[in-house]
C-alpha positions as CSV (number, residue, x, y, z in Angstrom):
1,M,32.9,49.1,-23.1
2,E,30.7,46.0,-23.6
3,N,33.7,43.7,-23.5
4,T,34.9,45.1,-20.2
5,T,31.5,44.5,-18.7
6,T,31.4,41.0,-20.0
7,N,34.8,40.2,-18.6
8,T,34.0,41.6,-15.2
9,T,30.8,39.6,-15.0
10,S,32.5,36.4,-16.0
11,E,35.3,37.0,-13.5
12,S,32.8,37.6,-10.7
13,L,31.2,34.3,-11.5
14,E,34.4,32.4,-10.9
15,F,35.0,30.9,-7.5
16,E,37.9,29.3,-5.8
17,S,37.1,25.9,-4.2
18,R,38.1,25.6,-0.6
19,I,38.6,21.8,-1.1
20,N,40.6,20.3,-3.9
21,L,38.2,17.9,-5.6
22,S,40.0,17.5,-8.8
23,E,41.5,14.1,-7.9
24,L,38.1,12.9,-6.8
25,Q,36.5,14.0,-10.1
26,E,39.3,12.3,-12.0
27,S,38.8,9.0,-10.1
28,I,35.0,9.1,-10.7
29,Y,35.7,9.7,-14.4
30,K,38.0,6.7,-14.6
31,I,35.5,4.4,-12.8
32,K,32.7,5.5,-15.2
33,T,35.0,5.0,-18.2
34,E,35.7,1.4,-17.2
35,L,32.0,0.7,-16.5
36,N,31.1,2.2,-19.9
37,K,33.2,-0.4,-21.6
38,V,30.5,-3.0,-20.7
39,I,27.4,-1.2,-19.4
40,V,25.3,0.6,-22.0
41,G,23.2,3.5,-20.6
42,Q,22.1,3.2,-17.0
43,K,24.0,6.5,-16.2
44,R,21.6,7.3,-13.4
45,M,22.2,3.9,-11.7
46,I,26.0,4.3,-11.9
47,D,25.9,7.9,-10.5
48,L,23.7,6.8,-7.6
49,L,25.9,3.8,-6.8
50,L,29.0,6.1,-6.7
51,V,27.2,8.6,-4.6
52,A,26.2,5.8,-2.2
53,I,29.8,4.7,-1.8
54,L,31.0,8.3,-1.1
55,S,28.1,8.8,1.3
56,D,29.0,5.7,3.3
57,G,25.6,4.2,2.5
58,H,23.9,1.1,1.1
59,A,21.8,0.8,-2.1
60,L,18.7,-1.3,-3.0
61,I,18.6,-1.8,-6.7
62,E,15.1,-2.7,-8.1
63,G,14.4,-3.8,-11.6
64,V,13.2,-6.7,-13.8
65,P,15.7,-9.5,-14.6
66,G,18.2,-8.7,-17.3
67,V,18.7,-4.9,-16.9
68,A,22.3,-5.2,-15.6
69,K,21.7,-4.8,-11.9
70,T,24.0,-7.6,-10.8
71,I,26.7,-7.2,-13.5
72,T,27.0,-3.4,-12.7
73,A,27.6,-4.1,-9.1
74,K,30.2,-6.8,-9.9
75,L,32.0,-4.6,-12.4
76,L,31.9,-1.6,-10.0
77,S,33.7,-3.7,-7.4
78,R,36.3,-4.6,-10.0
79,T,37.2,-1.0,-10.6
80,I,38.1,-0.5,-6.9
81,A,40.9,-2.5,-5.2
82,I,38.6,-3.9,-2.5
83,D,37.2,-7.3,-1.4
84,F,33.9,-8.4,-3.0
85,S,31.5,-11.1,-2.1
86,R,28.1,-12.1,-3.5
87,I,25.3,-13.8,-1.5
88,Q,22.4,-15.4,-3.3
89,F,19.4,-15.1,-1.0
90,T,17.1,-18.2,-0.9
91,P,14.2,-19.3,1.3
92,D,16.4,-21.8,3.2
93,L,19.3,-19.4,3.9
94,M,20.1,-19.0,7.6
95,P,21.6,-16.0,9.4
96,S,24.8,-18.0,10.1
97,D,25.2,-18.5,6.3
98,I,25.7,-14.8,6.0
99,L,27.4,-13.7,9.3
100,G,29.4,-16.8,10.1
101,T,29.4,-19.3,12.9
102,S,31.4,-20.7,15.8
103,V,33.1,-24.0,14.9
104,F,34.7,-26.4,17.5
105,N,38.4,-26.8,17.0
106,V,39.4,-30.3,18.1
107,K,43.1,-29.4,18.3
108,N,42.8,-26.8,21.0
109,S,39.4,-27.8,22.3
110,E,38.0,-24.3,21.7
111,F,35.3,-22.7,19.5
112,E,36.6,-20.5,16.7
113,F,34.6,-18.0,14.8
114,K,34.5,-18.6,11.0
115,K,33.6,-15.4,9.2
116,G,30.7,-15.5,6.7
117,P,30.6,-13.7,3.3
118,I,29.3,-10.5,4.9
119,F,33.0,-9.8,5.9
120,S,33.9,-8.0,2.7
121,N,34.2,-4.4,1.5
122,M,31.4,-4.6,-1.0
123,V,28.7,-7.2,-0.6
124,L,26.2,-7.9,-3.3
125,I,23.0,-9.6,-2.1
126,D,21.0,-11.0,-5.0
127,E,17.2,-11.1,-4.6
128,I,17.2,-9.9,-1.0
129,N,13.4,-10.5,-0.7
130,R,13.9,-14.3,-1.4
131,A,15.0,-15.0,2.2
132,P,12.6,-15.0,5.2
133,A,12.5,-12.2,7.8
134,K,14.8,-14.1,10.2
135,T,17.6,-14.0,7.6
136,Q,16.9,-10.4,6.5
137,A,17.1,-9.3,10.2
138,A,20.7,-10.6,10.3
139,L,21.6,-7.5,8.3
140,F,20.2,-4.9,10.7
141,E,23.2,-4.4,12.9
142,V,25.9,-4.7,10.2
143,M,24.2,-2.2,7.8
144,E,23.7,0.4,10.5
145,E,26.8,0.0,12.7
146,Q,29.2,-1.9,10.4
147,Q,29.7,-4.6,13.0
148,I,28.1,-7.8,14.0
149,T,27.8,-9.4,17.5
150,I,28.1,-13.2,17.8
151,D,28.1,-15.0,21.1
152,G,28.7,-11.8,22.9
153,T,31.7,-10.8,20.8
154,T,31.6,-7.9,18.4
155,Y,33.4,-8.0,15.1
156,S,33.9,-4.9,13.0
157,M,33.7,-4.7,9.2
158,G,36.6,-3.4,7.1
159,S,36.4,0.0,5.4
160,P,34.9,0.9,3.0
161,F,31.8,-1.3,3.6
162,I,28.8,-1.1,1.3
163,V,25.8,-3.5,0.8
164,L,24.2,-3.5,-2.6
165,A,21.0,-5.5,-2.8
166,T,18.8,-6.4,-5.8
167,Q,15.2,-7.3,-6.0
168,N,12.6,-8.0,-8.7
169,P,9.5,-5.8,-8.4
170,I,7.4,-8.1,-10.6
171,E,7.8,-11.7,-9.4
172,Q,6.3,-11.9,-5.9
173,E,5.8,-15.6,-5.5
174,G,8.1,-17.1,-2.9
175,T,9.3,-13.7,-1.7
176,Y,9.2,-11.9,1.6
177,R,8.5,-8.2,1.7
178,L,11.3,-6.2,3.3
179,P,10.1,-4.5,6.6
180,E,10.2,-0.8,6.9
181,A,13.1,-1.0,9.4
182,Q,15.1,-2.9,6.8
183,L,14.3,-0.5,4.0
184,D,15.3,2.5,6.1
185,R,18.8,1.2,6.3
186,F,19.3,1.6,2.6
187,L,20.5,5.1,1.6
188,F,19.0,4.8,-1.8
189,K,16.4,2.7,-3.6
190,I,17.5,2.7,-7.3
191,N,14.9,2.0,-9.9
192,V,16.4,0.5,-13.1
193,N,14.4,0.8,-16.3
194,Y,14.6,-0.9,-19.6
195,P,17.2,0.5,-22.1
196,T,16.1,2.6,-25.0
197,A,15.9,1.2,-28.6
198,E,19.3,2.7,-29.4
199,E,20.8,1.3,-26.2
200,E,19.3,-2.1,-26.9
201,L,21.0,-2.1,-30.4
202,E,24.3,-1.1,-28.8
203,I,24.0,-3.9,-26.2
204,V,23.5,-6.6,-28.8
205,T,26.2,-5.2,-31.0
206,R,28.7,-5.3,-28.2
207,E,27.6,-8.9,-27.3
208,Q,28.3,-10.0,-30.9
209,A,31.8,-8.4,-30.8
210,L,32.8,-10.3,-27.6
211,I,33.5,-13.6,-29.4
212,N,35.5,-15.6,-26.8
213,N,36.1,-12.8,-24.3
214,T,34.1,-12.2,-21.2
215,K,32.7,-8.8,-20.0
216,I,34.6,-8.7,-16.8
217,D,38.0,-9.1,-18.5
218,K,37.6,-5.6,-20.0
219,I,37.4,-3.9,-16.6
220,E,40.6,-2.6,-14.9
221,T,41.1,-1.6,-11.3
222,V,41.6,2.2,-11.3
223,I,41.4,3.2,-7.6
224,S,42.3,1.9,-4.1
225,G,40.0,1.4,-1.2
226,E,42.2,3.8,0.8
227,K,41.4,6.5,-1.8
228,I,37.7,5.9,-1.3
229,E,38.1,6.5,2.4
230,Q,40.0,9.7,1.7
231,Y,37.3,10.9,-0.6
232,K,34.6,10.1,1.9
233,K,36.3,12.4,4.4
234,L,36.6,15.2,1.7
235,I,32.8,14.9,1.1
236,T,32.0,15.6,4.8
237,Q,33.8,19.0,4.5
238,I,31.5,20.3,1.8
239,K,29.7,23.4,2.8
240,V,26.0,23.6,3.3
241,E,24.2,26.9,3.9
242,E,21.7,27.2,6.6
243,H,18.8,27.9,4.2
244,L,19.6,24.7,2.3
245,L,19.5,22.7,5.6
246,K,16.0,24.2,6.1
247,Y,15.1,23.2,2.5
248,I,16.0,19.6,3.2
249,S,14.1,19.6,6.5
250,N,11.0,21.1,4.9
251,I,11.0,18.4,2.2
252,V,11.2,15.6,4.7
253,V,8.6,17.1,7.1
254,S,6.2,17.5,4.2
255,T,6.1,13.8,3.8
256,R,4.7,13.4,7.3
257,N,1.7,15.7,6.8
258,N,0.9,14.7,3.2
259,S,-2.7,13.2,3.0
260,F,-1.5,10.8,0.3
261,L,1.0,9.1,2.5
262,F,0.2,6.8,5.4
263,L,3.8,6.9,6.7
264,G,6.3,9.8,6.3
265,A,10.1,9.7,6.3
266,S,12.2,9.6,9.5
267,P,15.1,11.9,10.5
268,R,17.4,9.3,9.1
269,A,16.1,10.3,5.7
270,T,17.0,13.9,6.4
271,I,20.6,13.0,7.2
272,A,20.7,10.7,4.1
273,I,19.6,13.6,1.8
274,L,22.3,15.8,3.4
275,K,25.0,13.2,2.9
276,A,24.0,12.3,-0.7
277,S,23.7,16.0,-1.6
278,K,27.3,16.6,-0.5
279,A,28.4,13.6,-2.6
280,F,26.6,14.9,-5.7
281,A,28.3,18.3,-5.2
282,G,31.7,16.6,-4.8
283,I,31.6,14.5,-7.9
284,N,30.6,17.7,-9.8
285,G,33.7,19.5,-8.4
286,R,31.8,21.9,-6.1
287,D,32.6,22.4,-2.4
288,F,29.1,23.6,-1.7
289,I,25.6,22.0,-2.4
290,T,22.8,23.5,-4.4
291,P,19.0,23.0,-4.5
292,E,19.6,20.8,-7.6
293,D,21.8,18.4,-5.6
294,I,19.1,18.1,-3.0
295,K,16.5,17.4,-5.7
296,N,18.8,14.7,-7.2
297,A,19.1,13.0,-3.8
298,A,15.5,13.4,-2.5
299,I,13.6,10.8,-4.6
300,P,16.1,7.8,-4.3
301,V,16.4,8.6,-0.6
302,L,12.7,9.0,0.2
303,Q,10.8,6.7,-2.2
304,H,11.3,3.5,-0.1
305,R,10.9,5.2,3.2
306,V,7.3,6.3,2.8
307,I,4.0,4.3,2.5
308,V,1.2,5.4,0.2
309,T,-2.3,5.3,1.6
310,P,-4.3,2.3,0.4
311,E,-6.8,4.5,-1.4
312,R,-4.1,6.3,-3.5
313,E,-2.3,3.0,-4.1
314,M,-5.5,1.6,-5.6
315,E,-5.6,4.6,-7.9
316,G,-2.2,3.7,-9.2
317,L,-0.3,6.5,-7.5
318,T,3.3,5.6,-6.5
319,S,5.5,7.0,-3.8
320,T,7.8,8.4,-6.4
321,Q,5.1,10.5,-7.9
322,I,4.0,11.8,-4.5
323,I,7.5,12.7,-3.6
324,E,7.9,14.6,-6.9
325,Q,4.8,16.6,-6.1
326,I,6.1,17.3,-2.6
327,I,9.5,18.6,-4.0
328,E,7.6,20.8,-6.5
329,S,5.5,22.2,-3.7
330,V,8.3,23.1,-1.3
331,E,9.7,26.6,-2.0
332,I,13.3,26.6,-3.2
333,P,15.4,28.9,-1.1
334,R,17.0,31.9,-2.8
């Protein structure tokens, strides 16, 4: 009798997915396998980067030098058959150095537009806060609308298009703080921490074993850009119950009436949490989101979109800690 009850219970817990996500899961597994050949640890950063790609968003990666921010982005682009470009931001960088410029062609006596490095599928911007506001502002249109307008002509980006930017939170000399409007265009802000002692040993052991090989030689391309576009469309079909939409809304609204925050999150953050939650569900093989998916998305989506009051900032309280408190205080729907 007991066995019959157990079997009935287990059968009732099984569900049939409306969307076939097995190929998506397999591709994500292959990408992670390739990255793990070189990258030790940093599982959270890799997950968030993959979710950002599937959510059609951009990511700001923050961490001290040497914690694999840049190399992870380069290797990730290597696993996907897409174009990749890297732009090193410096104080003397001009908008035309990023977007491109019109050049006079003597042969036909006409101006021709020469595309800049932003015309790529994945763009890595190293030390984004090194360039002045004028240059940073050149990214506004392209990050939001995936197009740029030069001399009255609009040029569209290819798909997929994702901007990955890095910045150092410690060294502030010679840097320019990103304005709130710029930060709001990043789906995620990803904080990269130091590796553990065990991971540190693994890193140095692998480095010793390299001999004359380079890290990037180990990485193989395992998926096409066209597949990424297909997966992005699949993600949009993932089901979201009305009570979970309300849960997302309540979390974001709570940032606007929190006494510890000077500035709360905008509706763009609400949409970002929804998109990222769907991607988290998709890579886990589910065609519906759960409160856990929303919690996974909330901190990286919100932490760069709110401003802590000066009093709380002086006390050492961070936006991440406040958002964690807000998530704990908002009732989880049943």
